[in-house]
N, C-alpha and C positions, 0 to 999 in steps of 0.2 A: 624605620629608615631602610630604604632599599639597599641591599648589599651590592650596589653597582658602582664601581669606581670610575669616575670621569677622569680620563687621563688628559692632563693639561701640561704640555711641555713648556709652555710659556712661564711656568713658575720654577724652572730650573735654569741656572746659568753656569756654563762651563764646568758642570759637575760639582759646583759649589753648593753646600747645604746651608750656608749662613742666612740665605734669604728665601728659604723654601718653607712652605706649609706642610701639613699632613696631606695625604691623599684627600681628594674631594669626592663626595658622593652626591648623586642627583637626589634632591629632596623628594621624599616619597609622595608629595602632593604637587610636584612640578608637572606642568602640562606636558603631555607626550610630544616629542619632536620640537620642543621649544628652545633647545640649547644646541648650538653648533659652533664649531671652531672654524674660523675662516683665515686662510693664508693670503696675504697680498703678493703681488708679483715681485715685490722687493724681498720676500722671504719672511717678513714679520707676520705676526698673527694676532688675532683677537678672538674673544668669545662673545657670541651674540645671544642674548636672551630675549624671548618674545612672549607676550601675553595676548590673549584673545578672550571673548566672552564665554569662557568655560571655566569649570572648577572641578576639584577632586576632593572627595571625602569631607572632612570637617570644614575645609575652606568654604564649602557651599553654604554652610550654616551662617557664615559671617559675611557673605557677599564678596568673598576674597578669591584671588587667583594668584598663581606664582610661576616663575621660571627661575630656579635658584639652585646653587651648589652649596654644600655644607662641608665644612672641615671635619675630618674624621677623627676627632679627639677621643671619641668613645672606643674606637678600634685600636689606635696606636698608643695612646696614653703617655706620650713623651713628656708632657708637662702635667701628669695626672689626668684630669678631665678638663683642663682649662688652658690658659695661656701662660707664657713666662710672666713673672712678677711685673716686669717692665719690658716694653718692646716698642719698636717702630712698625707701623703698618702703612702700606701705600697701594694705590691703584689709580688707573686712569679710566674715566668713564666718558662715553660719547652718547649723547641724546640727540635724536633727529630733530630737525626744525619743526616737525609736526607733533612732537611729543606732548600729549595732553597733560595739563596740570592735574594735581590730585583733586582740585575743586571740580574740574570738568568730569573727572571720574567718580566724584562723590565719595572718595575714600582717602586713604593715606598710602603713599609710596614708602617702602623701605628699600633703600638702594645699597645696603651693606649693613650688617649687624653682627654683634657679638652676643650670642644667645645661650641661655642656661637651660633650655628645654621647656621652660614655661613662658618666658618673655625675654626680650633683649635686655642686657645690662646697658648697652649703648647701641643706638642705631642711627643711620643717616637717613633722614626723613624729609618728605615734603607733605605737609598736611593740607586737608581740603580747604581750610579757612585762610590760607596764606600762600603767596608765591615763593616764600622763603624756603631755603633748604638748610638744614642744620643737624646738630646731634641732639637726640632725645634720650632722656633718662626715664625709667619706669620704676614703679614700686609695686608691691603686691598687697591687695586688700580683698578680703573675702574670697581668697583663692583665685583671684583674677588679677590681671595686670592693670595698673592705673598710671596715668601720666604723672610724672614727678618733676619734669623740667625740660626745657627746650632752649638751645642756644643756636641761633642762626649764624651761618657763615657765608652764604651767597644767595642769589636769587635763581630760581629755576630758569628764567629767561637768559641768564648769563651762561648756562650750561648747554643750551641747545646749539646744535650744528657745529660743535667743536669738541675736542678732547679736553677734559678738565682733570688736572692732576690733584689728587687728594693724598695728604700725608698726615698721619696721626702718631703722636707720641703718647703712649698710655701707660700709666702705672695703675695696677689693679688693686683696689682696696675698698673696704666698706666705709671707710672714714677719711683716710689721708691719701687719697688717690690723686691722679693728675690726668688731664686730657687736653693736649695741645693739638690744634688743627691748622694745617697749612693748605691753602688753595692756590694752585699755580705758583707755589714758592713763597707766598705771602702769608704770614701768621694772621689768622682770623679769630681763633678761640684760644683762651688760656684758662682752663677750668681747674680749680683746686678743690678737692673734697671727694665725695663719694663717687666711685666709678662702677661699683658692683651693686646689683639689686638687693635690697634688704628684705627681710621677712620671708625668704623663700622656704618652701617645704624642704625637709631634710634631703629628699631624693634629688633635689635640684642644686643643692649647695655645692660649690666647688666646680660646677660645670661652666664652661665658657668656650663655645665653638663659634668660629667665624663663618659667616654666610655672605654670599654676594649673588647678585642678579636682580631681578625685579620681583618684589612681593607687594602686590596691591591689596591692601587690607580694607575690609569693612565698608564696601560700597553699599549703596541702597539697593542695587539689583545687579548681580553679576552678569545677567544677560544683556545689560546695556553698557558693559565695559567696552571702551574704544581700543581696538588692537594697536599695539605699539611695540617698540623694542628698545633695548639699550645694549651697548657694546662695552666690554671691559678688556683691559690689557695690563700687563706688568703688575699683576696682583702679587704682593710679597709681604713678608714679615722679616725683620732683621733686628739685630741688637744696636746697629748704628744707622742713622739716617742715610749716610752716603752709600750704604750697602743695599738699599731698597732698589728693586728693579726699575722703578720710575726714574731713579737717578743714574743707575748703572747703564741703562739703555741710552740715555742722553749723552753719556760721557764717551761712548764708543766712537 
């Protein structure tokens, strides 16, 4: 992981730490010059992530590319190497009207993930075989990640050309966990059960780092990837839903 901290002021509010993450690092396989913070004339800001038909390192082996920030739990260790036992998470994401589906890209989008260093515990995905967007769970088999479950919560077409507010209430557990998802204020998913990946190698157990941006995985040919972008704002974690930046910003 690159030791480059990406300073994002949008994840602090009035000096309050109850809805802040760790510092974020640029993923070591993120495309160069693919992440930028943009301020509007109103003074608000968002972070834009872009991908193009290029790749770095091991991503090339899998026809993948990314523009992604990673929560620095490895460095700060406030909650060990993971997340609080239970927490609320929130962010808003904007996809342009021209945003190609995962099927058009012949791959899978990950638009937010909680990662253990081998594969995500939970990720927000759009898969090549469907227009649906939802949360995906993975397992480990033969030392590699395997799909273990998918719960849709919206359609990709419903996310284009507008800001979509996503909120997650998650309790982390290998057996008795919880994942509740709200889309634009409406409850869409209520999962009870496993929220942590099982059968991880010892070196990955207990790790859980949040990532966001665009990760386009496993296309047939990275040279045919269609350039696109996504914008994020009000990325936050809190102990209460009302303290998430997606809610604080709207109440001002």
